[in-house]
OpenMM code with the backbone's topology and positions (N, CA, C; nanometers):
from openmm import Vec3, app, unit

residues = "MET LEU LYS LEU LEU THR LYS ILE LEU PHE LEU PRO ILE ILE LEU TRP SER ALA PRO SER PHE ALA GLN SER ASP SER THR TRP HIS SER SER VAL TYR ILE GLU ALA GLY GLY ALA GLY GLY ILE GLY SER PHE ASN ILE GLU HIS TYR SER PHE GLU LYS GLU TYR ILE ASN ILE GLY ALA ARG PHE GLY LEU GLY THR SER ARG LEU ARG ASN PHE GLU ASP ASP PHE GLN PRO ASP TYR PHE VAL PRO PHE GLY ILE PHE THR GLU PHE LYS VAL ILE LYS LYS ARG ARG ASN PRO LEU LEU ILE TYR THR GLY VAL GLY LEU ILE TYR ALA SER THR VAL GLN VAL ASN GLU GLU TYR LYS ALA GLU ARG ILE VAL LYS LEU ASN SER TYR PHE GLN VAL GLY ALA THR TYR ILE ILE SER LYS LYS LEU LEU LEU ARG LEU SER TYR SER PRO ILE ILE SER ARG GLY TYR GLY LEU ASN HIS TRP GLY ALA LEU SER ILE GLY HIS THR PHE".split()
positions = [
    Vec3(-1.3320, 1.7807, 2.2471),
    Vec3(-1.3989, 1.7123, 2.2478),
    Vec3(-1.5219, 1.7135, 2.1891),
    Vec3(-1.6395, 1.7931, 2.2608),
    Vec3(-1.7643, 1.7161, 2.2238),
    Vec3(-1.7889, 1.8213, 2.0409),
    Vec3(-1.6981, 1.9488, 2.0170),
    Vec3(-1.7259, 1.9768, 1.8653),
    Vec3(-1.6311, 1.8572, 1.7782),
    Vec3(-1.5667, 1.7796, 1.8336),
    Vec3(-1.5367, 1.7050, 1.6705),
    Vec3(-1.6359, 1.5913, 1.7037),
    Vec3(-1.7115, 1.5401, 1.8228),
    Vec3(-1.7749, 1.4800, 1.8006),
    Vec3(-1.9365, 1.4771, 1.6822),
    Vec3(-1.9812, 1.6488, 1.7694),
    Vec3(-2.0911, 1.6811, 1.7158),
    Vec3(-2.1032, 1.7065, 1.4888),
    Vec3(-1.9330, 1.6961, 1.5435),
    Vec3(-1.9172, 1.7258, 1.3704),
    Vec3(-1.9526, 1.6157, 1.3137),
    Vec3(-1.8668, 1.4828, 1.3784),
    Vec3(-1.8760, 1.3156, 1.2941),
    Vec3(-2.0563, 1.3224, 1.2903),
    Vec3(-2.1203, 1.3323, 1.3607),
    Vec3(-2.2448, 1.2432, 1.4143),
    Vec3(-2.3404, 1.3462, 1.2766),
    Vec3(-2.3263, 1.4524, 1.2481),
    Vec3(-2.3935, 1.5622, 1.1729),
    Vec3(-2.3002, 1.5065, 1.0002),
    Vec3(-2.1972, 1.5072, 0.9675),
    Vec3(-2.1539, 1.4465, 0.8601),
    Vec3(-2.2696, 1.3930, 0.7880),
    Vec3(-2.3246, 1.2963, 0.8298),
    Vec3(-2.3966, 1.1447, 0.7025),
    Vec3(-2.5198, 1.2735, 0.7055),
    Vec3(-2.5659, 1.3066, 0.8273),
    Vec3(-2.7052, 1.4211, 0.8039),
    Vec3(-2.6719, 1.5455, 0.6540),
    Vec3(-2.5264, 1.5718, 0.6731),
    Vec3(-2.4942, 1.6757, 0.5672),
    Vec3(-2.5755, 1.6304, 0.4700),
    Vec3(-2.4493, 1.5105, 0.4544),
    Vec3(-2.4408, 1.4223, 0.2726),
    Vec3(-2.5861, 1.3327, 0.2711),
    Vec3(-2.6131, 1.3406, 0.3777),
    Vec3(-2.8219, 1.3192, 0.3083),
    Vec3(-2.8819, 1.3879, 0.2424),
    Vec3(-2.8926, 1.5310, 0.2823),
    Vec3(-2.9435, 1.6666, 0.2226),
    Vec3(-2.8476, 1.7060, 0.1415),
    Vec3(-2.7140, 1.6543, 0.1069),
    Vec3(-2.6179, 1.7528, -0.0183),
    Vec3(-2.7440, 1.7596, -0.1301),
    Vec3(-2.7962, 1.7124, -0.2218),
    Vec3(-2.8880, 1.7128, -0.3051),
    Vec3(-2.9513, 1.8075, -0.2946),
    Vec3(-3.0115, 1.8325, -0.2060),
    Vec3(-3.1692, 1.9472, -0.1812),
    Vec3(-3.1471, 2.0814, -0.1762),
    Vec3(-2.9416, 2.0715, -0.1460),
    Vec3(-2.8886, 2.2463, -0.1360),
    Vec3(-2.8471, 2.2960, -0.1703),
    Vec3(-2.7566, 2.2138, -0.3358),
    Vec3(-2.7029, 2.2166, -0.4438),
    Vec3(-2.8268, 2.1815, -0.5443),
    Vec3(-2.8227, 2.2111, -0.6785),
    Vec3(-2.9055, 2.1652, -0.7882),
    Vec3(-2.8163, 2.1273, -0.8998),
    Vec3(-2.9040, 1.9822, -0.9710),
    Vec3(-2.7552, 1.9465, -0.9661),
    Vec3(-2.8212, 1.8147, -1.0824),
    Vec3(-2.7735, 1.8014, -1.1947),
    Vec3(-2.7834, 1.7233, -1.3423),
    Vec3(-2.8211, 1.5931, -1.2468),
    Vec3(-2.6922, 1.5438, -1.1725),
    Vec3(-2.7058, 1.3773, -1.1625),
    Vec3(-2.8300, 1.3494, -1.0732),
    Vec3(-2.8659, 1.2040, -1.0737),
    Vec3(-2.9130, 1.1428, -1.0863),
    Vec3(-2.8701, 1.1051, -0.8965),
    Vec3(-3.0072, 1.0387, -0.8069),
    Vec3(-2.9138, 1.0145, -0.6864),
    Vec3(-3.0563, 0.9386, -0.6728),
    Vec3(-3.0344, 0.8490, -0.6066),
    Vec3(-3.1187, 0.7354, -0.5048),
    Vec3(-3.0674, 0.6692, -0.3950),
    Vec3(-3.1939, 0.6191, -0.3503),
    Vec3(-3.2022, 0.5210, -0.1910),
    Vec3(-3.1273, 0.3480, -0.2339),
    Vec3(-3.1466, 0.3176, -0.0894),
    Vec3(-3.1940, 0.2266, -0.0768),
    Vec3(-3.1844, 0.1259, 0.0176),
    Vec3(-3.3408, 0.0172, 0.0198),
    Vec3(-3.3132, 0.0013, 0.1558),
    Vec3(-3.2646, -0.1340, 0.1816),
    Vec3(-3.2008, -0.2480, 0.3016),
    Vec3(-3.1911, -0.3389, 0.3053),
    Vec3(-3.1627, -0.4293, 0.4532),
    Vec3(-3.1762, -0.5726, 0.4157),
    Vec3(-3.1442, -0.5951, 0.5369),
    Vec3(-3.0068, -0.6272, 0.6098),
    Vec3(-2.9743, -0.6720, 0.6819),
    Vec3(-2.7918, -0.7312, 0.7063),
    Vec3(-2.8252, -0.8611, 0.7842),
    Vec3(-2.7158, -0.9574, 0.7841),
    Vec3(-2.6558, -1.0393, 0.8369),
    Vec3(-2.5662, -0.9815, 0.8982),
    Vec3(-2.5096, -1.0068, 0.9849),
    Vec3(-2.3628, -0.9517, 1.0301),
    Vec3(-2.3605, -0.8239, 1.0193),
    Vec3(-2.2182, -0.7646, 1.0177),
    Vec3(-2.1561, -0.6357, 0.9543),
    Vec3(-2.1618, -0.5198, 1.0884),
    Vec3(-2.1727, -0.3885, 1.1172),
    Vec3(-2.2412, -0.3094, 1.1632),
    Vec3(-2.3242, -0.2669, 1.2936),
    Vec3(-2.4323, -0.3673, 1.2295),
    Vec3(-2.5700, -0.3283, 1.3188),
    Vec3(-2.5422, -0.4456, 1.4066),
    Vec3(-2.4767, -0.5585, 1.4254),
    Vec3(-2.5007, -0.6962, 1.4934),
    Vec3(-2.4800, -0.7371, 1.4585),
    Vec3(-2.6280, -0.8587, 1.4700),
    Vec3(-2.6754, -0.9868, 1.3902),
    Vec3(-2.7309, -1.0186, 1.3196),
    Vec3(-2.8367, -0.9147, 1.3013),
    Vec3(-2.9010, -0.8631, 1.2164),
    Vec3(-2.9419, -0.7295, 1.2199),
    Vec3(-2.9641, -0.6477, 1.1652),
    Vec3(-3.0177, -0.5183, 1.0977),
    Vec3(-3.0851, -0.4689, 0.9950),
    Vec3(-3.1908, -0.3696, 0.9757),
    Vec3(-3.2192, -0.2886, 0.8957),
    Vec3(-3.1763, -0.1635, 0.8955),
    Vec3(-3.1425, -0.2029, 0.7493),
    Vec3(-3.0520, -0.0260, 0.7200),
    Vec3(-3.1377, 0.0623, 0.6017),
    Vec3(-3.0912, 0.2060, 0.6006),
    Vec3(-3.0809, 0.2934, 0.4249),
    Vec3(-3.0139, 0.3199, 0.4459),
    Vec3(-2.9357, 0.3661, 0.2384),
    Vec3(-2.8564, 0.4238, 0.1957),
    Vec3(-2.9089, 0.5241, 0.1477),
    Vec3(-2.8572, 0.6415, 0.1630),
    Vec3(-2.8913, 0.7446, 0.0152),
    Vec3(-2.7931, 0.8148, -0.0353),
    Vec3(-2.7519, 0.8368, -0.1523),
    Vec3(-2.6476, 0.8494, -0.2570),
    Vec3(-2.6491, 1.0179, -0.2184),
    Vec3(-2.6027, 1.0421, -0.2378),
    Vec3(-2.5853, 1.2630, -0.2701),
    Vec3(-2.5472, 1.2998, -0.3804),
    Vec3(-2.4088, 1.2171, -0.4114),
    Vec3(-2.3643, 1.1845, -0.4993),
    Vec3(-2.3058, 1.0957, -0.5787),
    Vec3(-2.4094, 1.1084, -0.7776),
    Vec3(-2.3960, 0.9589, -0.7637),
    Vec3(-2.3739, 1.0025, -0.9792),
    Vec3(-2.2246, 0.9794, -0.9656),
    Vec3(-2.1771, 0.9445, -1.1387),
    Vec3(-2.1625, 0.8976, -1.1891),
    Vec3(-2.1065, 0.8200, -1.2979),
    Vec3(-2.0984, 0.7756, -1.4135),
    Vec3(-2.0363, 0.6608, -1.3004),
    Vec3(-1.9085, 0.6467, -1.2813),
    Vec3(-1.8173, 0.5292, -1.1910),
    Vec3(-1.7345, 0.5674, -1.0517),
    Vec3(-1.9107, 0.6240, -0.9678),
    Vec3(-1.8982, 0.6209, -0.7937),
    Vec3(-1.9896, 0.7810, -0.7848),
    Vec3(-2.0130, 0.6598, -0.7084),
    Vec3(-2.0909, 0.6980, -0.5760),
    Vec3(-2.0785, 0.7361, -0.4411),
    Vec3(-2.0969, 0.8335, -0.3994),
    Vec3(-2.0761, 0.8998, -0.2328),
    Vec3(-2.2241, 0.9226, -0.1442),
    Vec3(-2.2236, 0.8213, -0.0614),
    Vec3(-2.3915, 0.8854, -0.0124),
    Vec3(-2.3868, 0.8669, 0.1880),
    Vec3(-2.4946, 0.8738, 0.2361),
    Vec3(-2.4995, 0.8359, 0.4234),
    Vec3(-2.5600, 0.6872, 0.4297),
    Vec3(-2.5268, 0.6592, 0.5217),
    Vec3(-2.6073, 0.5305, 0.6313),
    Vec3(-2.6607, 0.5321, 0.7015),
    Vec3(-2.7405, 0.4603, 0.7690),
    Vec3(-2.8480, 0.4917, 0.8535),
    Vec3(-2.9579, 0.3370, 0.9255),
    Vec3(-2.9103, 0.2490, 1.0259),
    Vec3(-2.9845, 0.1623, 1.0539),
    Vec3(-2.9935, 0.1085, 1.1681),
    Vec3(-3.0168, 0.0521, 1.1935),
    Vec3(-3.0774, -0.0158, 1.3649),
    Vec3(-3.0861, -0.1415, 1.3540),
    Vec3(-3.0196, -0.2300, 1.4913),
    Vec3(-3.0108, -0.3575, 1.4179),
    Vec3(-2.9935, -0.4010, 1.6371),
    Vec3(-2.9819, -0.5486, 1.5677),
    Vec3(-2.9448, -0.5863, 1.7299),
    Vec3(-2.8860, -0.7269, 1.7456),
    Vec3(-2.8328, -0.7481, 1.8715),
    Vec3(-2.7347, -0.9288, 1.8659),
    Vec3(-2.7732, -1.0304, 1.9392),
    Vec3(-2.8508, -0.9531, 2.1017),
    Vec3(-2.9449, -1.0513, 2.1686),
    Vec3(-3.0977, -0.9972, 2.2046),
    Vec3(-3.1789, -1.0234, 2.2171),
    Vec3(-3.3321, -1.0015, 2.3419),
    Vec3(-3.3265, -1.0152, 2.4554),
    Vec3(-3.2300, -1.1085, 2.4805),
    Vec3(-3.2326, -1.1359, 2.6659),
    Vec3(-3.1612, -1.1346, 2.7268),
    Vec3(-3.1007, -1.0683, 2.7969),
    Vec3(-3.0074, -1.0496, 2.8946),
    Vec3(-2.9806, -1.2222, 2.9228),
    Vec3(-2.8179, -1.2031, 3.0649),
    Vec3(-2.7982, -1.3537, 3.1045),
    Vec3(-2.9057, -1.4193, 3.2394),
    Vec3(-2.9838, -1.3291, 3.2322),
    Vec3(-3.1123, -1.3900, 3.3341),
    Vec3(-3.2264, -1.3779, 3.2916),
    Vec3(-3.2307, -1.4329, 3.1331),
    Vec3(-3.2810, -1.4310, 3.0869),
    Vec3(-3.4635, -1.3828, 3.0652),
    Vec3(-3.4285, -1.2079, 3.0635),
    Vec3(-3.5127, -1.1111, 3.1302),
    Vec3(-3.5278, -1.0655, 2.9867),
    Vec3(-3.6084, -0.9942, 2.8958),
    Vec3(-3.6259, -0.9289, 2.7789),
    Vec3(-3.5611, -0.8345, 2.7827),
    Vec3(-3.4543, -0.7904, 2.8051),
    Vec3(-3.3183, -0.6890, 2.7606),
    Vec3(-3.2501, -0.6731, 2.6228),
    Vec3(-3.2711, -0.5891, 2.5175),
    Vec3(-3.2227, -0.6574, 2.3661),
    Vec3(-3.0879, -0.5278, 2.3780),
    Vec3(-3.0159, -0.5555, 2.3145),
    Vec3(-2.8755, -0.5019, 2.3184),
    Vec3(-2.9388, -0.4665, 2.1530),
    Vec3(-2.9600, -0.3387, 2.1126),
    Vec3(-2.9226, -0.2651, 2.0048),
    Vec3(-2.7892, -0.1694, 2.0000),
    Vec3(-2.7641, -0.1631, 1.8576),
    Vec3(-2.7141, -0.0726, 1.7953),
    Vec3(-2.7944, 0.0016, 1.6582),
    Vec3(-2.6750, 0.1454, 1.5992),
    Vec3(-2.7621, 0.2210, 1.5210),
    Vec3(-2.6131, 0.2498, 1.4871),
    Vec3(-2.5850, 0.2169, 1.3846),
    Vec3(-2.4828, 0.2453, 1.2448),
    Vec3(-2.5557, 0.3879, 1.1560),
    Vec3(-2.4273, 0.4513, 1.1665),
    Vec3(-2.4475, 0.5463, 1.0806),
    Vec3(-2.3251, 0.5855, 0.9931),
    Vec3(-2.3166, 0.6178, 0.9177),
    Vec3(-2.1837, 0.6564, 0.8271),
    Vec3(-2.2078, 0.7570, 0.6940),
    Vec3(-2.1081, 0.7486, 0.6130),
    Vec3(-2.0390, 0.7593, 0.5359),
    Vec3(-2.0167, 0.6564, 0.3967),
    Vec3(-2.0468, 0.6000, 0.2708),
    Vec3(-1.9487, 0.5063, 0.1845),
    Vec3(-1.9390, 0.6179, 0.1037),
    Vec3(-1.8710, 0.4458, 0.0306),
    Vec3(-1.8033, 0.5414, -0.1157),
    Vec3(-1.8382, 0.3754, -0.2294),
    Vec3(-1.9629, 0.3708, -0.3485),
    Vec3(-1.9278, 0.2922, -0.4168),
    Vec3(-1.8594, 0.3019, -0.5317),
    Vec3(-1.7109, 0.2249, -0.5875),
    Vec3(-1.6727, 0.2181, -0.7485),
    Vec3(-1.7517, 0.1445, -0.7949),
    Vec3(-1.7570, 0.1988, -0.9591),
    Vec3(-1.7989, 0.0479, -1.0826),
    Vec3(-1.7265, 0.0146, -1.1349),
    Vec3(-1.7196, -0.1319, -1.0997),
    Vec3(-1.6261, -0.2119, -1.1670),
    Vec3(-1.6589, -0.2582, -1.3004),
    Vec3(-1.7834, -0.3477, -1.3295),
    Vec3(-1.8503, -0.3568, -1.4242),
    Vec3(-1.9564, -0.2291, -1.4505),
    Vec3(-1.9643, -0.2003, -1.5602),
    Vec3(-2.0487, -0.0688, -1.6131),
    Vec3(-2.1360, -0.1335, -1.6662),
    Vec3(-2.2103, -0.2324, -1.6539),
    Vec3(-2.3089, -0.3004, -1.7406),
    Vec3(-2.4462, -0.1831, -1.6398),
    Vec3(-2.5044, -0.1317, -1.7507),
    Vec3(-2.6433, -0.0670, -1.7014),
    Vec3(-2.7347, -0.1532, -1.6639),
    Vec3(-2.7573, -0.2760, -1.7090),
    Vec3(-2.8715, -0.3736, -1.6322),
    Vec3(-2.7965, -0.3829, -1.4805),
    Vec3(-2.6729, -0.4410, -1.4383),
    Vec3(-2.6475, -0.5258, -1.3408),
    Vec3(-2.4794, -0.4705, -1.3094),
    Vec3(-2.5075, -0.3389, -1.2117),
    Vec3(-2.3170, -0.3383, -1.1951),
    Vec3(-2.2571, -0.3974, -1.0712),
    Vec3(-2.1415, -0.4187, -1.0487),
    Vec3(-2.0631, -0.4653, -0.9478),
    Vec3(-2.0193, -0.3461, -0.9525),
    Vec3(-2.0842, -0.3150, -0.7972),
    Vec3(-1.9466, -0.2021, -0.7039),
    Vec3(-1.9248, -0.2572, -0.5928),
    Vec3(-1.7441, -0.1836, -0.5766),
    Vec3(-1.6340, -0.2343, -0.4230),
    Vec3(-1.7575, -0.0615, -0.3851),
    Vec3(-1.7437, -0.1479, -0.2872),
    Vec3(-1.7800, -0.0786, -0.1293),
    Vec3(-1.6886, -0.0895, -0.0874),
    Vec3(-1.7173, 0.0637, 0.0613),
    Vec3(-1.6487, 0.0821, 0.1236),
    Vec3(-1.7294, 0.1872, 0.2052),
    Vec3(-1.7183, 0.1797, 0.3316),
    Vec3(-1.7451, 0.2819, 0.4344),
    Vec3(-1.7122, 0.3262, 0.5717),
    Vec3(-1.7685, 0.4113, 0.6618),
    Vec3(-1.7102, 0.4124, 0.7238),
    Vec3(-1.7539, 0.4952, 0.8897),
    Vec3(-1.7983, 0.5110, 0.9490),
    Vec3(-1.8630, 0.5638, 1.0711),
    Vec3(-1.8605, 0.4864, 1.2357),
    Vec3(-1.9692, 0.5018, 1.2583),
    Vec3(-1.9439, 0.5224, 1.4083),
    Vec3(-2.1015, 0.3851, 1.4719),
    Vec3(-2.0901, 0.3623, 1.5528),
    Vec3(-2.1849, 0.2144, 1.5988),
    Vec3(-2.3030, 0.3349, 1.7685),
    Vec3(-2.3596, 0.3467, 1.7711),
    Vec3(-2.4133, 0.3928, 1.8935),
    Vec3(-2.4519, 0.2248, 1.9290),
    Vec3(-2.3811, 0.1949, 2.0398),
    Vec3(-2.4063, 0.0240, 2.0903),
    Vec3(-2.5023, 0.0633, 2.2349),
    Vec3(-2.5841, 0.0072, 2.2460),
    Vec3(-2.6480, -0.0366, 2.3907),
    Vec3(-2.6404, -0.1662, 2.4231),
    Vec3(-2.5620, -0.2102, 2.5103),
    Vec3(-2.6122, -0.3486, 2.5171),
    Vec3(-2.6004, -0.3637, 2.6752),
    Vec3(-2.6735, -0.4698, 2.7552),
    Vec3(-2.6929, -0.4997, 2.9238),
    Vec3(-2.5582, -0.6281, 2.8913),
    Vec3(-2.4720, -0.6228, 3.0363),
    Vec3(-2.4105, -0.6380, 3.0714),
    Vec3(-2.3650, -0.6800, 3.2521),
    Vec3(-2.3609, -0.7627, 3.2999),
    Vec3(-2.3470, -0.8229, 3.4467),
    Vec3(-2.2757, -0.6924, 3.5161),
    Vec3(-2.3340, -0.6320, 3.6175),
    Vec3(-2.2151, -0.5725, 3.6774),
    Vec3(-2.2059, -0.5854, 3.8308),
    Vec3(-2.1248, -0.5491, 3.9130),
    Vec3(-1.9782, -0.5618, 4.0084),
    Vec3(-2.1169, -0.6965, 4.0928),
    Vec3(-2.3010, -0.6222, 4.0877),
    Vec3(-2.3686, -0.7309, 4.2484),
    Vec3(-2.3914, -0.8406, 4.1751),
    Vec3(-2.4107, -0.8920, 3.9836),
    Vec3(-2.4301, -0.9692, 3.9796),
    Vec3(-2.5322, -0.9183, 3.9266),
    Vec3(-2.6157, -0.7620, 3.8506),
    Vec3(-2.7479, -0.7955, 3.8108),
    Vec3(-2.7314, -0.6666, 3.6745),
    Vec3(-2.8014, -0.7264, 3.6245),
    Vec3(-2.8315, -0.6232, 3.4811),
    Vec3(-2.7720, -0.5308, 3.4716),
    Vec3(-2.6781, -0.4570, 3.3632),
    Vec3(-2.6785, -0.3143, 3.4023),
    Vec3(-2.6194, -0.2789, 3.2319),
    Vec3(-2.7356, -0.1661, 3.1588),
    Vec3(-2.6964, -0.1051, 2.9929),
    Vec3(-2.6471, -0.0559, 3.0383),
    Vec3(-2.5238, -0.0865, 2.9409),
    Vec3(-2.4066, -0.0206, 2.9311),
    Vec3(-2.4640, 0.0707, 2.7511),
    Vec3(-2.3763, 0.2104, 2.7443),
    Vec3(-2.3585, 0.2711, 2.6117),
    Vec3(-2.2357, 0.3058, 2.5099),
    Vec3(-2.2222, 0.2917, 2.4357),
    Vec3(-2.1190, 0.3297, 2.3891),
    Vec3(-2.0827, 0.3648, 2.2355),
    Vec3(-1.9987, 0.4528, 2.2155),
    Vec3(-2.0023, 0.4788, 2.1086),
    Vec3(-1.8542, 0.4706, 2.0196),
    Vec3(-1.9420, 0.2731, 1.9118),
    Vec3(-1.7824, 0.2226, 1.8382),
    Vec3(-1.7355, 0.2654, 1.7250),
    Vec3(-1.6740, 0.2561, 1.6523),
    Vec3(-1.6446, 0.2895, 1.5538),
    Vec3(-1.6032, 0.1658, 1.4538),
    Vec3(-1.6425, 0.1516, 1.2984),
    Vec3(-1.6752, 0.0635, 1.2206),
    Vec3(-1.6361, 0.0876, 1.1069),
    Vec3(-1.5616, 0.0321, 0.9797),
    Vec3(-1.4886, 0.0319, 0.8335),
    Vec3(-1.5904, -0.1016, 0.7884),
    Vec3(-1.5699, -0.0508, 0.6611),
    Vec3(-1.6656, -0.2466, 0.5603),
    Vec3(-1.6309, -0.1514, 0.4472),
    Vec3(-1.5908, -0.2775, 0.3620),
    Vec3(-1.5198, -0.3635, 0.3178),
    Vec3(-1.6245, -0.4256, 0.1707),
    Vec3(-1.6690, -0.4208, 0.0217),
    Vec3(-1.7693, -0.5374, 0.0161),
    Vec3(-1.7048, -0.5138, -0.1025),
    Vec3(-1.8079, -0.5968, -0.2191),
    Vec3(-1.8812, -0.5749, -0.3227),
    Vec3(-2.0788, -0.5502, -0.2785),
    Vec3(-2.0841, -0.5301, -0.4226),
    Vec3(-2.2213, -0.4491, -0.4093),
    Vec3(-2.2679, -0.5158, -0.5878),
    Vec3(-2.3280, -0.5903, -0.5771),
    Vec3(-2.3889, -0.6280, -0.7000),
    Vec3(-2.5684, -0.5848, -0.7031),
    Vec3(-2.5781, -0.5385, -0.8460),
    Vec3(-2.7562, -0.4558, -0.8171),
    Vec3(-2.7600, -0.5313, -0.9665),
    Vec3(-2.9055, -0.6521, -0.9611),
    Vec3(-3.0311, -0.6935, -1.0033),
    Vec3(-3.0625, -0.6495, -1.0821),
    Vec3(-3.1026, -0.5586, -1.2092),
    Vec3(-3.2316, -0.5107, -1.2425),
    Vec3(-3.2492, -0.3873, -1.2015),
    Vec3(-3.1494, -0.3262, -1.1604),
    Vec3(-3.1780, -0.1956, -1.1406),
    Vec3(-3.3203, -0.1519, -0.9663),
    Vec3(-3.2871, -0.2929, -0.9338),
    Vec3(-3.3472, -0.2675, -0.7858),
    Vec3(-3.3079, -0.4027, -0.6573),
    Vec3(-3.2862, -0.4881, -0.7034),
    Vec3(-3.2221, -0.5558, -0.6263),
    Vec3(-3.0915, -0.5838, -0.6233),
    Vec3(-3.1150, -0.5609, -0.4599),
    Vec3(-2.9187, -0.5124, -0.4380),
    Vec3(-2.8911, -0.6496, -0.3391),
    Vec3(-2.7632, -0.6878, -0.3603),
    Vec3(-2.7116, -0.8027, -0.3148),
    Vec3(-2.5568, -0.7655, -0.3010),
    Vec3(-2.5156, -0.7724, -0.1507),
    Vec3(-2.3807, -0.7361, -0.0783),
    Vec3(-2.3452, -0.7812, 0.0124),
    Vec3(-2.1957, -0.8236, -0.0257),
    Vec3(-2.1157, -0.8611, 0.1095),
    Vec3(-1.9247, -0.8507, 0.0985),
    Vec3(-1.9588, -0.7969, 0.2377),
    Vec3(-1.8387, -0.7555, 0.3519),
    Vec3(-1.7936, -0.7737, 0.4377),
    Vec3(-1.6933, -0.7607, 0.4745),
    Vec3(-1.6440, -0.7238, 0.5475),
    Vec3(-1.6174, -0.6384, 0.6867),
    Vec3(-1.6465, -0.6303, 0.8131),
    Vec3(-1.6464, -0.5069, 0.8696),
    Vec3(-1.6077, -0.5265, 0.9983),
    Vec3(-1.4595, -0.4821, 0.9581),
    Vec3(-1.3616, -0.4567, 1.1158),
    Vec3(-1.4742, -0.3298, 1.1688),
    Vec3(-1.4411, -0.4125, 1.3806),
    Vec3(-1.5781, -0.3056, 1.4614),
    Vec3(-1.4978, -0.3036, 1.5798),
    Vec3(-1.3880, -0.1479, 1.5688),
    Vec3(-1.3517, -0.1402, 1.6785),
    Vec3(-1.3983, -0.1067, 1.8302),
    Vec3(-1.4783, -0.1770, 1.9573),
    Vec3(-1.4873, -0.1270, 2.0046),
    Vec3(-1.4123, -0.0774, 2.1513),
    Vec3(-1.4430, -0.0002, 2.2059),
    Vec3(-1.3880, 0.0845, 2.3487),
    Vec3(-1.3798, -0.0205, 2.4608),
    Vec3(-1.2637, -0.0001, 2.4841),
    Vec3(-1.2946, -0.1972, 2.5970),
    Vec3(-1.2711, -0.3287, 2.5172),
    Vec3(-1.2939, -0.3811, 2.3987),
    Vec3(-1.3053, -0.4869, 2.3594),
    Vec3(-1.2082, -0.4897, 2.2435),
    Vec3(-1.1358, -0.3792, 2.1670),
    Vec3(-1.0385, -0.4029, 2.0479),
    Vec3(-1.1217, -0.3879, 1.9181),
    Vec3(-1.0528, -0.4452, 1.8723),
    Vec3(-1.0447, -0.4955, 1.7152),
    Vec3(-1.2337, -0.5957, 1.7367),
    Vec3(-1.2974, -0.6100, 1.6817),
    Vec3(-1.3877, -0.7402, 1.6253),
    Vec3(-1.4198, -0.7233, 1.5043),
    Vec3(-1.3977, -0.8859, 1.4234),
    Vec3(-1.4066, -0.8837, 1.3034),
    Vec3(-1.5278, -0.9371, 1.2637),
    Vec3(-1.6065, -0.9405, 1.1214),
    Vec3(-1.7614, -0.9229, 1.1497),
    Vec3(-1.7389, -0.9438, 1.0144),
    Vec3(-1.8122, -1.0496, 0.9602),
    Vec3(-1.8657, -1.0714, 0.7935),
    Vec3(-2.0146, -0.9846, 0.7325),
    Vec3(-2.0358, -0.9439, 0.6688),
    Vec3(-2.1498, -0.8757, 0.7047),
    Vec3(-2.2112, -0.9689, 0.5044),
    Vec3(-2.3671, -1.0002, 0.4984),
    Vec3(-2.4366, -1.0325, 0.4306),
    Vec3(-2.5496, -0.9764, 0.3877),
    Vec3(-2.5607, -0.8493, 0.2760),
    Vec3(-2.7222, -0.7777, 0.2549),
    Vec3(-2.7898, -0.8039, 0.1812),
    Vec3(-2.9262, -0.7786, 0.1580),
    Vec3(-2.9787, -0.8241, 0.0604),
    Vec3(-3.1418, -0.6678, 0.0688),
    Vec3(-3.1723, -0.6778, -0.0744),
    Vec3(-3.2386, -0.4688, -0.0316),
    Vec3(-3.3179, -0.4582, -0.1501),
    Vec3(-3.2971, -0.3864, -0.1390),
    Vec3(-3.4195, -0.2966, -0.2845),
    Vec3(-3.3604, -0.1352, -0.2796),
    Vec3(-3.2937, -0.1121, -0.4272),
    Vec3(-3.3197, 0.0515, -0.4214),
    Vec3(-3.4057, 0.0947, -0.5022),
    Vec3(-3.4286, 0.2156, -0.5281),
    Vec3(-3.5338, 0.2891, -0.5456),
    Vec3(-3.4424, 0.3824, -0.6223),
] * unit.nanometer
topology = app.Topology()
chain = topology.addChain("A")
for resn in residues:
    res = topology.addResidue(resn, chain)
    for name in ("N", "CA", "C"):
        topology.addAtom(name, app.Element.getBySymbol(name[0]), res)
């Protein structure tokens, strides 16, 4: 089990650095964006790196940091935080050079650290590793502004399947 978890954790890192291992003619780039909803909780800051980019398909890795609440049930400052990481694929639907429309799919894990009440009615930090899937549409305006609308079901141990929508806005470079 530990070997499988280690392979899953390092797969995004390998995809992230793939162009540096092999010489390639294809271009690749990155994007940074903020996301409301989705795998990072209520709000998150994310970076994506395209390791493979061809005319109709992009493949890369994602890493983010998000939160859902800043105070616990006793009104003390103890933020819940989420670290989503994974791999994604984008398929170009509208192939205009200036404003492409892409279908986005992604899968990964979420390192979730939340504060919950224990049996003694005190705040206790719980750490879990959840998984997510994401599907949606990305629109790039003038090769710089990224807009994305997506659906992200999150599988959480002990809570089952949670349904999240996500709206993202960011910058590509």
